[in-house]
MOPAC internal coordinates of N, CA, C and O (Angstrom, degrees):
PM7 1SCF
backbone

  N    0.0000 0     0.00 0     0.00 0    0    0    0
  C    1.4631 1     0.00 0     0.00 0    1    0    0
  C    1.5195 1   108.60 1     0.00 0    2    1    0
  O    1.2310 1   121.76 1   -30.60 1    3    2    1
  N    1.3124 1   114.24 1   149.40 1    3    2    1
  C    1.4739 1   119.31 1  -178.53 1    5    3    2
  C    1.5245 1   110.30 1   -89.54 1    6    5    3
  O    1.2310 1   120.44 1   -28.74 1    7    6    5
  N    1.2692 1   116.76 1   151.26 1    7    6    5
  C    1.4801 1   123.76 1   178.07 1    9    7    6
  C    1.5134 1   107.85 1   -79.14 1   10    9    7
  O    1.2310 1   120.53 1   -53.72 1   11   10    9
  N    1.3897 1   116.60 1   126.28 1   11   10    9
  C    1.4462 1   119.56 1   177.48 1   13   11   10
  C    1.5284 1   113.24 1  -107.39 1   14   13   11
  O    1.2310 1   120.86 1   168.45 1   15   14   13
  N    1.3720 1   115.96 1   -11.55 1   15   14   13
  C    1.4810 1   120.33 1   175.69 1   17   15   14
  C    1.4997 1   107.78 1  -148.21 1   18   17   15
  O    1.2310 1   120.77 1   -50.35 1   19   18   17
  N    1.3060 1   116.14 1   129.65 1   19   18   17
  C    1.4547 1   121.79 1   176.26 1   21   19   18
  C    1.5350 1   109.19 1  -128.72 1   22   21   19
  O    1.2310 1   120.21 1   -57.49 1   23   22   21
  N    1.3107 1   117.21 1   122.51 1   23   22   21
  C    1.4665 1   122.56 1  -176.46 1   25   23   22
  C    1.5315 1   106.61 1  -121.41 1   26   25   23
  O    1.2310 1   120.78 1   -47.09 1   27   26   25
  N    1.3415 1   116.11 1   132.91 1   27   26   25
  C    1.4306 1   119.59 1  -176.92 1   29   27   26
  C    1.5316 1   113.34 1  -132.41 1   30   29   27
  O    1.2310 1   121.44 1   -46.23 1   31   30   29
  N    1.3259 1   114.84 1   133.77 1   31   30   29
  C    1.4911 1   121.41 1   172.00 1   33   31   30
  C    1.5294 1   115.24 1    57.10 1   34   33   31
  O    1.2310 1   120.72 1  -131.68 1   35   34   33
  N    1.3220 1   116.22 1    48.32 1   35   34   33
  C    1.4673 1   120.38 1   177.32 1   37   35   34
  C    1.5190 1   110.06 1   -74.66 1   38   37   35
  O    1.2310 1   120.42 1   -41.86 1   39   38   37
  N    1.3332 1   116.80 1   138.14 1   39   38   37
  C    1.4340 1   124.10 1   171.34 1   41   39   38
  C    1.5077 1   107.73 1  -132.28 1   42   41   39
  O    1.2310 1   120.19 1   -37.27 1   43   42   41
  N    1.3791 1   117.24 1   142.73 1   43   42   41
  C    1.4795 1   120.29 1   178.49 1   45   43   42
  C    1.5386 1   106.58 1  -138.06 1   46   45   43
  O    1.2310 1   121.91 1   -47.95 1   47   46   45
  N    1.3014 1   113.94 1   132.05 1   47   46   45
  C    1.4738 1   121.86 1   178.09 1   49   47   46
  C    1.4928 1   108.93 1  -118.64 1   50   49   47
  O    1.2310 1   121.52 1   -32.11 1   51   50   49
  N    1.3458 1   114.69 1   147.89 1   51   50   49
  C    1.4924 1   122.30 1   174.82 1   53   51   50
  C    1.5063 1   107.79 1  -126.29 1   54   53   51
  O    1.2310 1   120.48 1   -28.77 1   55   54   53
  N    1.3308 1   116.69 1   151.23 1   55   54   53
  C    1.4528 1   120.90 1   172.43 1   57   55   54
  C    1.5246 1   110.46 1   118.22 1   58   57   55
  O    1.2310 1   121.44 1    18.31 1   59   58   57
  N    1.3385 1   114.86 1  -161.69 1   59   58   57
  C    1.4584 1   122.22 1   178.55 1   61   59   58
  C    1.4678 1   110.09 1  -135.61 1   62   61   59
  O    1.2310 1   120.65 1     7.75 1   63   62   61
  N    1.3125 1   116.37 1  -172.25 1   63   62   61
  C    1.4982 1   122.77 1  -172.26 1   65   63   62
  C    1.5190 1   114.40 1   -39.45 1   66   65   63
  O    1.2310 1   120.72 1   123.32 1   67   66   65
  N    1.3049 1   116.23 1   -56.68 1   67   66   65
  C    1.4479 1   120.50 1  -172.18 1   69   67   66
  C    1.5496 1   115.26 1   -86.19 1   70   69   67
  O    1.2310 1   120.09 1   170.89 1   71   70   69
  N    1.3172 1   117.43 1    -9.11 1   71   70   69
  C    1.4699 1   119.86 1  -174.85 1   73   71   70
  C    1.4989 1   110.62 1  -145.60 1   74   73   71
  O    1.2310 1   120.25 1   -95.99 1   75   74   73
  N    1.3438 1   117.12 1    84.01 1   75   74   73
  C    1.4173 1   123.00 1  -178.06 1   77   75   74
  C    1.5475 1   110.22 1  -105.87 1   78   77   75
  O    1.2310 1   120.96 1   -47.57 1   79   78   77
  N    1.3299 1   115.78 1   132.43 1   79   78   77
  C    1.4566 1   121.73 1   177.21 1   81   79   78
  C    1.5287 1   109.51 1  -118.71 1   82   81   79
  O    1.2310 1   120.99 1   -53.38 1   83   82   81
  N    1.3130 1   115.72 1   126.62 1   83   82   81
  C    1.4878 1   120.13 1   176.76 1   85   83   82
  C    1.5443 1   107.43 1   -86.96 1   86   85   83
  O    1.2310 1   121.61 1   -66.90 1   87   86   85
  N    1.3116 1   114.52 1   113.10 1   87   86   85
  C    1.5039 1   119.46 1  -175.17 1   89   87   86
  C    1.4803 1   112.11 1   -92.41 1   90   89   87
  O    1.2310 1   120.27 1   148.96 1   91   90   89
  N    1.3484 1   117.09 1   -31.04 1   91   90   89
  C    1.4722 1   121.47 1   179.38 1   93   91   90
  C    1.5091 1   108.40 1  -132.74 1   94   93   91
  O    1.2310 1   120.38 1   -46.59 1   95   94   93
  N    1.3250 1   116.89 1   133.41 1   95   94   93
  C    1.4556 1   120.49 1  -176.28 1   97   95   94
  C    1.5122 1   111.04 1  -131.13 1   98   97   95
  O    1.2310 1   121.30 1   -70.98 1   99   98   97
  N    1.3518 1   115.12 1   109.02 1   99   98   97
  C    1.4660 1   122.95 1   170.44 1  101   99   98
  C    1.5634 1   111.88 1    58.56 1  102  101   99
  O    1.2310 1   120.15 1  -127.02 1  103  102  101
  N    1.3027 1   117.31 1    52.98 1  103  102  101
  C    1.4660 1   121.35 1   177.01 1  105  103  102
  C    1.5152 1   110.35 1   -95.36 1  106  105  103
  O    1.2310 1   120.42 1   -45.61 1  107  106  105
  N    1.3225 1   116.79 1   134.39 1  107  106  105
  C    1.4424 1   124.00 1   176.12 1  109  107  106
  C    1.5205 1   110.28 1  -132.84 1  110  109  107
  O    1.2310 1   120.36 1   -35.47 1  111  110  109
  N    1.3194 1   116.91 1   144.53 1  111  110  109
  C    1.4369 1   120.25 1   176.22 1  113  111  110
  C    1.5427 1   111.94 1  -161.41 1  114  113  111
  O    1.2310 1   120.85 1   -18.31 1  115  114  113
  N    1.3183 1   115.99 1   161.69 1  115  114  113
  C    1.4647 1   122.38 1   175.51 1  117  115  114
  C    1.5006 1   109.01 1  -121.59 1  118  117  115
  O    1.2310 1   120.80 1   -32.71 1  119  118  117
  N    1.3260 1   116.07 1   147.29 1  119  118  117
  C    1.4636 1   121.13 1   171.45 1  121  119  118
  C    1.4968 1   107.27 1  -118.84 1  122  121  119
  O    1.2310 1   121.31 1   -54.46 1  123  122  121
  N    1.3261 1   115.10 1   125.54 1  123  122  121
  C    1.4761 1   121.22 1  -177.52 1  125  123  122
  C    1.5356 1   108.98 1   -96.71 1  126  125  123
  O    1.2310 1   121.11 1   -22.18 1  127  126  125
  N    1.3214 1   115.47 1   157.82 1  127  126  125
  C    1.4573 1   122.16 1   178.30 1  129  127  126
  C    1.5187 1   108.97 1   -52.73 1  130  129  127
  O    1.2310 1   120.93 1   -48.67 1  131  130  129
  N    1.3343 1   115.82 1   131.33 1  131  130  129
  C    1.4661 1   121.16 1  -179.97 1  133  131  130
  C    1.4957 1   115.81 1    88.24 1  134  133  131
  O    1.2310 1   119.70 1   172.29 1  135  134  133
  N    1.3541 1   118.17 1    -7.71 1  135  134  133
  C    1.4531 1   121.23 1   179.38 1  137  135  134
  C    1.5499 1   108.27 1   -91.66 1  138  137  135
  O    1.2310 1   121.61 1   -20.03 1  139  138  137
  N    1.3379 1   114.53 1   159.97 1  139  138  137
  C    1.4662 1   120.53 1   177.36 1  141  139  138
  C    1.5202 1   107.55 1  -118.46 1  142  141  139
  O    1.2310 1   121.79 1   -40.12 1  143  142  141
  N    1.3151 1   114.19 1   139.88 1  143  142  141
  C    1.4874 1   120.45 1   177.25 1  145  143  142
  C    1.5123 1   108.75 1  -138.38 1  146  145  143
  O    1.2310 1   120.74 1   -49.22 1  147  146  145
  N    1.3390 1   116.19 1   130.78 1  147  146  145
  C    1.4334 1   119.38 1   178.73 1  149  147  146
  C    1.5097 1   110.14 1  -121.26 1  150  149  147
  O    1.2310 1   121.33 1   -43.15 1  151  150  149
  N    1.3302 1   115.07 1   136.85 1  151  150  149
  C    1.4588 1   121.97 1   176.03 1  153  151  150
  C    1.4736 1   110.80 1  -128.78 1  154  153  151
  O    1.2310 1   119.36 1   -33.46 1  155  154  153
  N    1.2915 1   118.83 1   146.54 1  155  154  153
  C    1.4566 1   122.41 1   179.22 1  157  155  154
  C    1.4725 1   109.56 1  -123.30 1  158  157  155
  O    1.2310 1   121.52 1   -30.30 1  159  158  157
  N    1.3076 1   114.71 1   149.70 1  159  158  157
  C    1.4399 1   120.81 1   178.66 1  161  159  158
  C    1.4848 1   111.43 1  -107.29 1  162  161  159
  O    1.2310 1   120.10 1   180.00 1  163  162  161

């Protein structure tokens, strides 16, 4: 199956100047044709 989505090195931070939390660190993945991927915010 061919890759239809490729995501590399995602990082996500929450908070403000004095209080930052790193929620996601260096996540990479591929989604191939016919696969299902769910993400929540």
